[in-house]
Structure formats: structure tokens, C-alpha cells
N, C-alpha and C positions, 0 to 999 in steps of 0.2 A: 065725475069727482069723489074720490074715495073718501071717506070719512075716517079721522085719525082716531080711531077706536083703540087699537094696540099700542100703548107707549113703553117705553120699558124705563121701568119704576119699579121699586119696591112691592108697591102692590100687587103689579102685574105677578112676581116671581108667587106673592102669596097666594094669589089665586091658584096660579098651576100647581104649587105645592096641595092645595086643597082636593083641584080637580083628579090629580094625579093617586092620591092617598084615597079619594074614594074608589077608582076606577080598579075593578079586579080585572087583569089581563090575561090573556089565555097564550098557555107552554103548549107548545106544540112537539117539543122535544120526544116524549112519551108515542103520542101518538103517529109521528111521522121519523119515524128512526133512519129512515132510508134518505132521510133531507142531508146536508151536509150545512152545517151550523155557521151563520155568519150572521153580524152586527151593522146595523149603521147609526150615524147620528144625527140627529133633530137638531141644530146648536140653535139656540135663543139669542141674540144678542140685538144690538141696536147698529143703524145706520148712522149715517152722515147728520141726519134731522131728529135725531131721537128716537127714530121709529121702533118699536120692537120688530125685528128680523129674523130669516133664519137665512142659513145658507144652501145653496147648491151648486153644483159643478157641472161644468159640459164635459164630457171625456172626449179625449183627443183621439182624432181620425185615423191615424195609422194603427191603432189597439187591433189584436187580431181578436177581441170579444167583448163585444158594445160598444162597438166606435162612435164615437159621435151622440153617443146617446147622454142625456139627462141622468145626474146620479148625485144622493146625500154620501157626505163622506161614509165611508167603510169598507166592508171587504169579511174574506172566511177566517176566523178564528185559527188561530196558531195553536198547537198542541200545548194541553193544560192550561189554554185561555178562557177566560168567560167572557160573558158577551160585552160585557162594561169595560173590561182591559182590551180587546180587541179593538171597539169603537173609539175609544181615545186614542191608541196606537196608531191605527187607521187616518183618524183625525189629523193626529201631526206628523205623518208620513206623508197623507196625502194634501194639505193645505197649510201646513206649519202652524199651525195653532195645537197650544197648548195648553190641555185641561187637567184638569185631577178629580178623583174621585168623589171629591165635596159639589164638585159642577154638577154630580149627574142628578137628575130632580125626579127620573125616574123612569118605567119603563112602558111600552104600548103592546099591543097583541103581536105575536109571530105572524108573519106572512111567510105561504108559501110561496115560492116563486117558478115558475114552469122552467127554469135554469135548472131548479135542483139544490136550491138552497132554502133554508130556515132561518127568515130574516126574522132578526130582533131590536126593535127601535128604541135607541136609548135618546133618550131627550135631556138633553144639558143646558145649562145658564153659561153665557159667556160676555163677561164685564168687557168693553171695548177698549180698544189699546193696544193690542199686539198687532204687529206687522205680518199679515196672511204672506206665505212663501208656496204657493200650489207647485208641486210636483210635478214639471214636464213632461213627465211620462208616464201621469197618472191622468194628470186634468190638464185641461186646456184653457177653463177660466174660471173662476169664483164668481156666483154673483151673490148678493145680500136683497134679499127680495122683504119687503114688509109682510109681516102678518095680517095687515088688512086686505094686502089683496088677495086673502083666500075666503074673505067675507063678501066680495061682489056678488051682483046675481050673476048665476050662469055658472056657476062652481058649486058641484061638478057637472063635468060633461060627462053623459052615459052614452053608448051607441053600441048595437050589435053585430057580432059580426058573425058570417056563417060559420066557421069552423068548431064556434062553441054555444050553448044555452046560457053562457051567463056574458051578461053586458061588459064590455071594457071601460072602467073610469081615467078620465084624464081631467087636466085642470090648467086652462087659461090662462099661461103668465110667459112674462118675456116674449111677446110677441110671438108665441108658440102655443102649442099642447106638450103638456109634460103627460106622459101615458103613467101606469101602473107597471112595478110595484110602487115604484118611488110617489107616483100621484097619490095612491090609495093609502101610503104611510102619511104623508102630506097631512091629504084629508084627514086621517083618522087624529092628526095633530089638534085641526082644527076641532073638531068635535069634541073629542075629550077634554085634550089638554087648553083650549083656550075658553071654551062653552062648558063641560062638566056634560055633555051628552055622551051618553054610553053607545055609541057606535061602532059596529064591526065593520071590518072592511075583506077580509080577508076572500069571501067569496066572490069579489069582484075580478075580471078576467083580464088578462095581460095579451098585449097586440100581439101579434102570429111573431113579428121579427124578434121579440124579446123570451120566445121558446125557447131561445139556443142557448 
């Protein structure tokens, strides 16, 4: 049985604010100019039982790229857009959740993906009450996962693959394994945002199917 550790309450937001304020993120913009900028939203909200949770989506199987994969709301930046603007726009377009810049708590490290993106994670706070409207062209289903799931023994899972000298990081969740880059970003949220640990994740590998 999972301990109810993270409740959606003002004390959690204060702790998250402190942890993010003390975190010095790594911006890869100058060192990886060949990567296309993208942003994802790590949205902390409440489930029906008042547990602090986050949103993760499953992509439809008919997509040309990354079909059926697990993902956080997000996508590439439009011309002239900031990472925060892109994350908020993509969140509304993909799952119908409207957030404002005041809902943004901070940023985590940029993550260089094998598919050619420099992914910036944007941590947001979403009060419950909005009705989600998933875009069927981009999202098969939205899942609300309690943050306590990330504190279970066995998180994360590391495994070696013959194609790389770096381990793949995955997280057991929703009856399956969520793989990096999504899993790496979620794991850094656990470490930095929830527990105030200065943990880096960009060195973790992604499974070969995510390289394209």
C-alpha cells in the first residue's frame, strides 16, 4: 500500500516553490544549437481523493510519429515563442486545460532527446475543477497519477541496452513501464520538485524505438 505522502495543499506548493528556487537548472540552448526547442508541462494537480498528482497522456496509435507512446503535454516551440508559452499553449491544445503564467512554478533541466529536440520541462500548478477536453488527434487518454506512485520502492528502473553505454531509465506506472525521455523528466520532478535533491537526468538513455 502506498503511503499518502503528497497531498494537494498549500504546504506542498510552498515546498515546491522552495525546492525550485534553490535549483540551478541546466540550459542547453548554447551548447546544443542543433537541437530543436520543445517544452513539456509537468502539471501538479489533485485527484478525486485530494492526492497531489500529475497528468500524463497516451498518444493515439494512428500517429505517424511516436504512436501509442506515453507523453507529457507539450511540443515544439512556434516561431518567437518561449518555452513557457509553448508548454501552456500545448497543454490547452492537447488536453483542454487552461493555465496562465502565474500557474508556472519553475523549470527543470533541458533534456536532449534522441529524436532531435531540446526539451524544457515546465512545472505548473493546476487547481482542480476544469473539465479536460483531450484532443483526439493528439491524445488517446489523459491519466491522473498520484505523486506518491513515484516514491514506491523500485522507482526508477535502470537497464542496459546493447546499442548504448548509458542505462535506460524507466518508471513502473499504470501497469506498464514509462520510458525516457518522459520517464527521466518525471524522475527529476520527484527528485528536485518534491524532495529537494539536486539530481541530473540528461545522461540517461532512451529506448531505441524513441530514437526516431
